N, C-alpha and C positions, 0 to 999 in steps of 0.2 A: 297306683295297684286299687281296683275297684274290688275284685272277689272273682269266686268261682259261679259260673252258670251254665244249666245243663242245656245240652244242644243236641240237634239230631239232623239227618240228612233232608227230611222233607219240610222241615221249617227252621230254619237256620236262625240263630242267635245275631249273626252277624252278618247281613246281606250285600255286603259289597263284594269286594275282590279277595281271591284267595292265592296262596301260593304256595309251594311244599320244599322242604330240603330234609331228606331222612339221613343226611350225614353232620351238619353243619349249622340246624337252625339254633339261634340264642333269641332271647328277649329283646336285645337292641335291634335285632335283625327285621324282628316282626314291626316293633314298634316303628322302625325308621321307614320301613316298605310302607306302612299304612299311612304314615304322616305325609310322606312323599307324593302319596296319591290324593290326599286331602282327605281322609278320614277320620274322625273324630276318634273313633275306638280300633284297639288292636286286639285281638285274641289269639291264643294258642292251645292246640290239643295234640294228643298223641306223641308230643314232645317234638312235633318237626311239622306241624300244618299251622299257617297262621293265615288268619281271618279278618278281614276289614267292615267295617261298617260306620252307619252314621249313628245307630242307635242301638241299644240293647232288648232284644226282644224275647226273654225268658226269664225264669224265675232263677233264684239264687240255689248254689248245691252246696253240699260239704266241703271245705275246704281241703280233707284228707283226700278228694277225689281228684285233686288236680295236682298232684304232687309227681308226677313222672318227670323224670329228667329232661332237660333239654339236649338235644342229640350233639349241639356244637357246644355245649356248656353244662359241664356237670354241677357246676355249684349252684345254678338255678333250676327252677321248676317250670314246666310249657305244657301245664294242662293232665289231660289223662283221659282213662275211658274204663265206664262200667257196665259190663255187657253191652246190650246195644245201646247205651246213651252215652253220649259224648260228653265233656267237659270243656269250658272255655275259660282261660285264666285273660282279665282284660286290664288292660293300661290305656289311661286317657292321653290323648294327644292334642295341642292346641291347632293343628291344618284343620280348616274348616272347608269342605266341599261336599257338592250335592251332585253324585255322578262325575259328570264334567265340568259342571259349573261349580265357578270360585265363589264361596262366599266374602261379599264385601262389608256387610255392616248393617246399623240401623242407621237410616238418614231422615230429616224432615222433608217432610212431602212438600216438593217445589211448588211455587204459589201458581205459575201457568204449567200445569202438570201435562196439558192437552200440546203444549208446545216442547216443553223440556224431553217428554217421553208420548212420543207421538202416536205409539201404537199401542191401542190398551183392548182389553177383552174383557167383561164380565163372567164369572164363573161362580156358579151357585154353590156347587163343590168344590171350592178351592182347596189346592194343596200345593205344597212346591214342586214336586215332579211335573203338576199338570202346567203350572207357569213356567219352568224351565223348560219343557218341550214346546209350548207357545213361542217363547222368545227365542228360542233355540233356530225357530223357523224364519224368524223376524232379525231382531238385536239383540245386545246385552238387556238384560231385563231385571225389575223389581217387583216386589209384591207389596200389596197395599189395601186397606181399606176392608178387610177381611175377605170380598168377594170380587175384586177388581186386579188384573193383571195388567201391570204397564211395560213396555219395554222401550228403548231407547239408547243412545250412545250417550257418553257424558259430555256435558258442553259446560258454559259457562252460567247456565241456568240452572245445572245440576253435576257439580263437580266431583260429588263423592270425595270432597275433602275435609268436611265437617261430620265426622262420626259421632253418632250419639249413644247413649246408654242403650244396651240392649234391650233392657226390661221394657222400655218404651214401646219396643216391637211386639213384645209378647201377647200376642192376642192368637189364641188358638185357631187353626185353620178348619174350615166347615167340613172339608171332607177328611181329614187326619189329625185327631186329637193330640198327637204327640209332637205335632210340628206348630211355629209361629208362621201367620202369614200378614203380620202389620197391624196397623190400624187407620182410621181415618184420618191422622196427623203424619204417621211415620211409617217410613218403606222398610222393607226388608229385601236388600238388594243380592242378587248373585248374578256374577258375569258368566255370561254362556260362552261356547267356543267359536262364535258367530265372528269371523275377522273383520275390524274397524279399519276400513280401506283410506282414510281421510290422511294417513301420516304413509302409505305403502309405497307412494312413488319415489324415486330415484334418479337421479340424472347427473350427470356431468356437470360443472360449472359453465355457463354460457360464455363467459371471457375469463380471460387469464387470470388467475388470483396475483393482487399486487402484493400480496404478504404470503408467507411460508408460515404455516403455523403449526408447531409439534403437538401432539398428544404422546405424552411422554408418560413411560411408567416403568416401574421395575417388573419382570416378567412373571407371569403370576398377579397382579394387581387389577386383572379386570380389562385390559384395554380392549380386548375384542369385545365385550359386553358395552363397554363405554362407545367405541364405534357404531355399534349397531343401535346404539340411543341417538347418538349424534345423526345418524342417517336418516333414521326416521323424524327426529326433530327438525332438520332443516332440509329435506328433500333432496340432498346433493352428496355423491358417494363421496368415502375418506380416501386416502391413499395409505401408502407404506412406503418405509425405509428400506423392506425387504421384499422378498415376494414369496408370499406362502400360495403354492395351488389349491391346497386343501380349503383355504379361506376364499380364494377365488369362486372356487366351484360352488361353494356356499351363499354367496351373492355379492360379496366384496369385489364389485367390478374394478375398483381403484387397485386394488392390489398388483396389477400388472402394468399400471402406468408408473414410470419414473416418478419419484419422487419430488422432482424439480417441475414437473410438468406444467402445473399450475392448474389443472383441472378439477383438482378435487378440496374441499374444506377444510383438512388437515391430514397432517403425516402422522401415522403409528411410529414410534420409534422407542426403542429401550437404551439408545446410547446414551452415556455419562462422560463423554469425552470433552474438553473445553472447544475443541476445533469444531467437534460434530453438535454441539450445543449452541455454539456462536452463528452456525448456518441458519438458524430459526430466526425469525423476527418477533415471534410470541409463543406462548406455549402454556398448553393446560397440564398441570402435573397431577396425575393420578397417584395417591399414596394409599397404601392397602396395609395393615396388619402383618410385619412380617410373619408371625406364625401361620396365618392363614395364606399368604403370597407364597412361601418356601413351598408349603404342601401342594397349593394348587400347580406351581410350576413342575415341582418333580412330577405330580400325574400328567401333566402336559407332554413331559419329556419323554415318558416310559409308557403313556395311553393315549395322547394325542390330546386334541383340544376340549374333548367332550369326556374322554374315557379316564383309566386310572391305571395308577402303577401297579406291579403285580405284587402280592403278599411277600414274595422272594426279593424283590427291589428294597422293600423298606427292612426288612431283616438282614438283608446281605451290606455290602461294604458301601453300595451303591448311596443311599440315604446319608451317613456320616460325612462321607466327601461331599456330598452335595451340599449341605450344611454348612461345612468347614469354608465352602469357596464362594456360596451366593450370599449368605448372611452379612457378611462386610459389604457385598455389592450392592445389597439393599440399602444400606446407609451412604456409602458415596455416591449412589445415583441420586437420591435426595438432594444432599448437600452439594453437589456439583450444579445442578440445574436452579438452586437457589443461588449459588456464585456467579455462575455463567450466563444464565437464563434472562433475556431480554421482556419484559412485562409478561411475569409467570402468574398464572393462576393456578392456587394450589386448590383440589378438591380431593376428600378424602373419600373412598370407596365406600365407607360406612354410612358417610353422612348420604352419598349418593343413591343408597340403598334405601335408606331409612324417610329422606325427602327426595324424591327423584325429581318432582316438579319445580323446587326453587334449585335445586343445582344443575338440573339441566337447563334452567332459564341463564344463571351465570357462565355455564361453557357455551351457550348460544350467542350470549352477548358479546363474550371474547370474541367470536367468530364474525360477528360483524352483522348476524343475520336477526330480523325482527322476529321476534318469538312469539308465535302464532299461537293462542291458550288453547283452540281446539285440539290444534295438532299435537300438542303438548300432553294435553288430555287423553289423545289416541294413544300416544307413546308408552302412556302408563298403563294402559290395558293390552300394549304389545309389547312388554319390557323385556320378557325374557327370551324372545326368540327361540333361536335354537341352538344357543350361546350357553345354557346354565348346565353345569355339570350336574348330573344325577345324584342323591345324596343315599343311594341305596347299597354304595360300597365304601361307606363313611370307616375309617378305622375304628375297632374297639379298642385301641390300646393308645395311650400317649406315646407320640414317635421322639418326642424330645427328651433328652435325658437332662438332668440337673445342669450339668456342664453346658449344654447347649441353650438353655434358658437363661444362665447367667451371663454368657456372651451376647447373646441376641437382646437381654435387657439393658446391657450396656449401649448398644448400637441405638436403642429404643430413645434413652435418655439423651443420645448425643444430636438425633435429628428433634425431639422435641425441642430441645434448648436453641437450636438452630432456627426453628421456626416462630419461637417467640421471638427471638433475638431482632427479626424481621416485621414483628408487630402482627403476625399471623396467630391462629389458632393453634395451640399444641396438637399434639397427637390424641386421638381418644382415649379414653380410660381403658378401654377394653382391649389395648395394645399390651396391657401388663399382664402378666401371666396370674391366675388367682391363686 
């Protein structure tokens, strides 16, 4: 929480997007909405209106003028109004975005900048929005040298992997004193919405695959997202043990093939029986925090691949019954693949999110494809695709009871022990509830 600020309709304190809910607005909803859209600040007024922005452009006001109750949360305040002047209550978020451009960080200027970032423009009145607009017409861009805007795709010459301290880029823009535009040695980089087409081509295998490789996971562990990444990284379609028409319509053309066709690079499966597992010659086993996986699968079951379960499902009998049935399966799925699988590569969903480049290299290696670094760098920029569930409707309460947590904690310990007995890394620390 930062404070209470003045606001008016002619000159907004926060100049990004806004949304309203005159029945159920809460501080959490406003923060989450702004963070999902990449804005740094979230502000509330009238108890129901949420405003997002990159910087605060107003003076402080009295705290007593921001004490209007939230429409959906009486225990908290959501701004207020004082005659014609409005007040905002602000909360800082870590997400960074400038309009549609995503902030990537501060990076050392590449030695051969004209090759690494081939499109450039000198701007005497430099600002972030001017450079973003220029590069949006070209390719993903960065800011540097205070007066020059450079654009280019990530390559081995400029990978965007070695992020520097942001203070090294803290030189004011010539055209906007509240923004930084980098220095002669360091570039501030924003990724625009220009699509990098170096990894977008996909096709079926030219010759029948000699081995069947499973992409195995418990439901809700990110299998669809992993397929998206693998298809971009290899250029080949993935297949499925099932047929999901909605996924086929979203571009997974291998979904319609029989899983033994040999035309796809790997096969999605949630199966965990010995016979089914032994049908595959090797496997990538994707494991995810059960607390997150169970909620993701529950959302998918009642809301679709990128939708959400309704509030009534969470509060009704469906959720407890789902946890009772699916939590044991989360453990047995991993244990069965470790026991019966041939040549199993374990990948933790959390590691894939944190270090996509390295983990995807491991996965592609098992598939027998030579990993092209430029293609993998392209995947990093297109990693979300259309398969990321928006966080705008995250639950505002913990759906897990103490009894559920005790049961799931036992399954986590069992899986952790099984992994370590095979000289593999145990489960990540965040699997255990805080």
